[in-house]
C-alpha positions in Angstrom: -19.2 -30.8 10.3 -16.4 -28.7 8.3 -17.6 -26.7 5.3 -16.2 -27.7 2.2 -14.4 -25.3 -0.4 -17.4 -24.7 -2.8 -19.5 -24.2 0.4 -17.3 -21.8 1.6 -16.9 -19.7 -1.6 -21.4 -19.9 -1.8 -21.7 -19.1 1.7 -19.5 -16.1 1.9 -17.7 -15.0 -1.5 -20.7 -15.8 -3.9 -23.4 -13.3 -4.7 -22.2 -10.4 -2.3 -21.8 -7.7 -4.5 -23.6 -6.2 -7.8 -22.4 -6.9 -10.7 -20.1 -4.9 -12.9 -21.4 -4.1 -16.6 -17.7 -4.9 -17.7 -17.8 -8.2 -15.9 -19.3 -11.2 -18.7 -18.9 -14.0 -16.1 -17.5 -13.9 -12.5 -17.4 -16.5 -9.4 -19.0 -19.7 -11.0 -17.4 -20.5 -13.8 -14.2 -22.2 -14.3 -12.6 -18.9 -15.0 -13.9 -15.0 -15.2 -14.8 -13.3 -18.4 -13.5 -9.5 -18.9 -14.2 -6.5 -20.3 -11.7 -3.7 -21.4 -13.2 -0.6 -22.6 -11.4 1.0 -25.9 -8.9 3.1 -25.0 -8.0 2.1 -21.8 -4.8 -0.1 -20.5 -5.4 -2.9 -18.0 -3.4 -2.8 -15.3 -2.5 -6.1 -12.6 -1.0 -6.6 -9.6 -0.8 -9.3 -7.4 0.3 -9.9 -3.2 0.7 -12.4 -0.8 0.0 -12.1 3.1 1.5 -15.0 5.1 0.6 -14.8 8.6 3.5 -14.6 11.0 5.3 -13.1 8.0 2.9 -10.1 6.8 0.9 -9.9 10.0 0.9 -11.4 13.6 -0.4 -14.7 14.3 -3.0 -12.6 16.8 -4.4 -10.6 13.8 -8.4 -9.9 13.6 -9.5 -12.1 10.5 -11.3 -8.3 9.9 -7.9 -6.7 9.6 -6.9 -9.7 7.1 -9.6 -9.4 4.9 -8.7 -5.5 4.6 -5.7 -5.7 4.1 -5.1 -8.7 1.8 -7.4 -6.1 -0.7 -5.6 -2.9 0.7 -2.2 -3.9 -0.6 -3.6 -4.2 -3.9 -5.2 -1.3 -4.1 -2.0 0.3 -3.5 -0.3 -1.1 -6.2 -2.9 0.2 -8.5 -3.0 4.0 -6.9 0.7 4.5 -7.6 0.4 3.4 -11.3 -2.6 5.9 -11.4 -5.1 2.9 -12.1 -8.7 2.6 -11.5 -9.5 -0.1 -9.8 -11.9 -2.5 -11.0 -12.0 -6.3 -10.2 -10.2 -9.0 -7.9 -9.1 -12.3 -7.6 -8.9 -13.9 -4.3 -6.8 -17.1 -3.3 -7.3 -18.3 0.5 -5.6 -21.0 2.2 -7.2 -21.4 5.3 -5.7 -24.0 8.1 -9.9 -25.0 9.5 -13.1 -23.9 7.8 -14.2 -21.2 10.8 -17.3 -19.9 10.2 -16.8 -16.6 12.6 -13.5 -15.8 10.9 -14.7 -16.5 7.4 -17.6 -14.1 8.0 -15.5 -11.3 9.5 -12.6 -11.6 6.6 -15.3 -11.3 3.9 -17.7 -8.4 5.5 -14.1 -6.1 5.7 -12.9 -7.4 2.4 -16.1 -6.6 0.7 -16.6 -3.0 2.7 -13.7 -1.9 1.3 -14.2 -3.5 -2.3 -17.4 -1.8 -2.2 -15.9 1.7 -1.2 -13.4 1.5 -4.4 -16.1 -0.5 -7.0 -14.3 -3.6 -7.4 -16.0 -6.9 -7.9 -14.3 -10.5 -6.8 -14.3 -12.0 -10.4 -12.6 -15.8 -8.9 -10.2 -17.5 -6.8 -9.3 -20.2 -5.2 -10.0 -21.6 -1.9 -7.3 -24.6 -0.4 -6.5 -25.8 3.6 -2.8 -25.4 4.2 -1.4 -22.8 6.6 -2.8 -19.4 6.5 -2.4 -17.1 3.6 -4.2 -14.5 1.6 -3.2 -13.8 -2.6 -5.4 -11.3 -4.2 -5.0 -10.1 -7.4 -6.0 -6.7 -8.4 -7.1 -5.3 -11.5 -7.3 -1.7 -12.4 -7.8 0.7 -15.9 -5.8 3.8 -16.9 -6.2 5.3 -20.1 -3.7 4.5 -22.6 -0.4 6.5 -22.1 -1.4 7.8 -18.8 -0.3 5.1 -16.0 2.4 6.1 -13.4 5.3 4.5 -13.6 8.6 3.9 -11.2 10.2 5.5 -14.3 10.5 8.8 -15.3 12.1 11.0 -12.7 14.9 13.1 -13.6 17.5 15.3 -11.5 15.8 18.3 -9.9 12.5 16.7 -9.6 10.7 17.1 -6.1 10.0 13.8 -4.0 7.0 14.0 -2.0 5.2 11.1 -0.2 1.2 11.8 0.6 -0.3 10.8 4.4 2.1 10.0 7.6 5.3 7.6 7.8 6.0 5.5 11.0 2.4 4.9 12.4 2.2 1.3 11.4 6.1 0.1 12.1 5.6 1.9 15.7 2.2 -0.1 16.3 4.6 -3.4 15.8 7.3 -2.2 17.6 7.2 -3.9 21.0 7.9 -2.2 24.3 5.0 0.6 22.7 1.6 1.2 24.0 -0.2 1.2 21.0 -2.8 4.2 20.4 -6.1 3.3 19.0 -5.0 5.8 15.6 -1.8 3.6 15.2 -3.3 0.0 15.3 -6.0 0.7 12.5 -2.8 2.0 10.6 -1.5 -1.5 10.6 -4.8 -3.2 10.3 -6.9 -1.3 8.0 -4.2 0.9 5.4 -6.5 3.1 3.5 -5.2 3.2 -0.2 -4.3 6.7 -1.7 -6.8 5.9 -5.1 -7.8 9.1 -5.2 -4.1 10.7 -5.0 -2.9 8.0 -7.9 -6.0 9.6 -10.3 -5.1 13.1 -9.2 -1.4 12.5 -9.9 -1.7 11.5 -13.6 0.2 13.9 -16.1 1.6 15.7 -13.7 4.1 13.3 -11.1 7.2 12.2 -13.3 7.2 8.7 -11.5 5.4 7.2 -8.1 5.5 4.0 -6.2 3.7 2.7 -2.8 5.4 3.0 0.2 4.9 -1.1 1.5 8.8 -2.0 2.8 9.7 1.4 3.9 10.3 5.0 2.3 14.3 4.2 1.8 13.3 0.6 0.3 10.9 2.1 -2.1 12.3 5.2 -3.0 15.3 3.5 -4.3 13.1 1.2 -6.3 12.0 4.2 -7.9 15.4 5.6 -8.2 17.3 2.3 -9.7 15.5 2.4 -13.0 17.3 5.7 -14.2 20.0 5.4 -12.4 19.6 8.2 -10.1 20.0 9.2 -6.6 17.9 11.8 -3.9 18.7 13.6 -1.2 16.2 13.3 1.8 15.6 16.0 4.6 14.8 13.7 7.3 12.9 16.0 9.4 10.3 16.8 7.3 9.1 13.5 6.5 5.7 13.8 7.9 4.6 12.1 11.2 1.6 12.2 13.0 0.4 12.9 16.4 -0.4 9.3 17.3 3.2 7.9 16.5 4.6 11.2 18.1 2.2 10.6 21.2 3.3 6.9 21.2 7.1 7.4 20.7 6.7 10.1 24.3 7.2 7.4 26.8 10.1 5.7 25.0 12.5 8.7 25.9 15.9 8.0 24.2 14.6 4.9 22.0 11.8 6.8 21.2 14.4 9.9 19.6 15.9 6.9 17.3 12.7 5.9 16.3 11.8 9.3 15.5 13.6 9.0 12.3 14.2 5.1 12.0 10.4 3.8 11.4 9.2 6.5 8.8 12.5 6.2 7.0 12.2 2.3 7.1 9.6 0.3 8.8 6.8 0.1 6.0 3.7 -1.1 6.1 1.8 2.3 5.7 0.5 2.0 2.1 1.3 5.6 1.3 2.8 7.0 -1.8 6.0 8.7 -2.8 6.2 10.5 -6.2 8.2 12.5 -7.9 7.0 16.0 -9.9 9.1 18.2 -11.8 9.4 21.5 -10.0 7.4 24.0 -12.4 4.3 21.2 -11.1 4.5 21.3 -7.9 2.0 24.1 -7.7 -0.9 21.9 -9.1 0.5 19.0 -7.4 -1.0 20.2 -4.4 -3.7 22.1 -5.6 -5.1 18.7 -6.9 -4.3 16.8 -3.4 -5.7 19.3 -1.5 -9.0 19.3 -3.7 -9.1 15.3 -2.3 -8.3 16.5 1.1 -4.7 14.5 0.8 -1.8 15.8 2.7 1.1 15.6 0.0 4.9 16.4 1.5 7.8 18.0 0.4 10.5 15.2 1.6 13.4 15.8 -0.9 15.1 16.4 -4.4 16.4 13.8 -7.2 20.2 14.1 -7.7 22.2 13.3 -10.4 24.2 10.9 -8.4 22.9 7.5 -7.8 22.1 6.9 -3.5 20.2 8.2 -1.1 21.5 11.0 1.2 19.9 11.8 4.6 19.9 15.2 6.1 18.7 16.8 9.4 17.3 20.6 9.7 20.1 21.5 10.5 21.8 20.2 7.7 23.7 17.4 9.3 24.2 13.9 7.4 21.8 11.4 8.9 22.7 7.8 8.4 20.0 5.4 8.6 20.5 2.0 10.7 18.3 0.5 8.4 17.7 0.5 4.6 13.9 -1.0 4.8 12.4 -4.4 4.7 13.4 -7.5 2.3 12.0 -10.6 2.5 14.9 -13.1 1.7 17.3 -11.1 3.9 14.7 -11.1 6.7 14.3 -14.5 6.5 17.7 -15.6 7.1 
């Protein structure tokens, strides 16, 4: 007999974690009762993953469980917040015990690694979709924001870009490292904490560097010049391009700039703070790469290392544009 929504909550999501001291009441009541420490501001974000839109229908349950939480933790990282709590709304076409077990195990593995307690949610029957709301803390007045960049600030990114986009690209023999980057992105929580008081603005890269940097620039009516050859690319990414010939040469630029799904951070830093930022990132073994500079003139201008302008074929993912 199929499990009810209450059975699913009890068997797979209740009692899985030690309780946080700031959770007065979590799963089991009509709503969570939570305590925010004095001097802290609460940071709240929410993302929905829909089958066939945010992940292929064939994606393993473990990858969905991990990613559903990871994309929210990435938003907290971009705000410089320390994760605390999460809620989960899970819509399922059927109550498959093996799927639920793999999903929950991966979700809680990531949650436990960042001190996140699941404090509530909802379970319904319908087309597969997962919504997570994450909550975190930041000392009052210290949150990183999309606004705040100034002309002359340097533009940096963490990690490498393009890996997840290449994993999704048709006709590619996907190295395991690229598939892991797509299915199990690692939120840059430590980097976000390290950037407090140093970065002038920050955003996570979910829809592509061009699109997300564009969101950051919109707030202050600014622009940027990017050196597209400086954008960091992984060894697995370069290896995956090699068999593609001329098509691979085009993807070398297109995917790191516009593919998204890598969940790295893009942030701006005043020139006099660049060394301090690089030092802080080195202390947590996180690569930070200088890729451009903020300009007064709106728009993003891309150049190759030769100085030749580069004109991207895409500016990144937009949901309702992509849906037609």
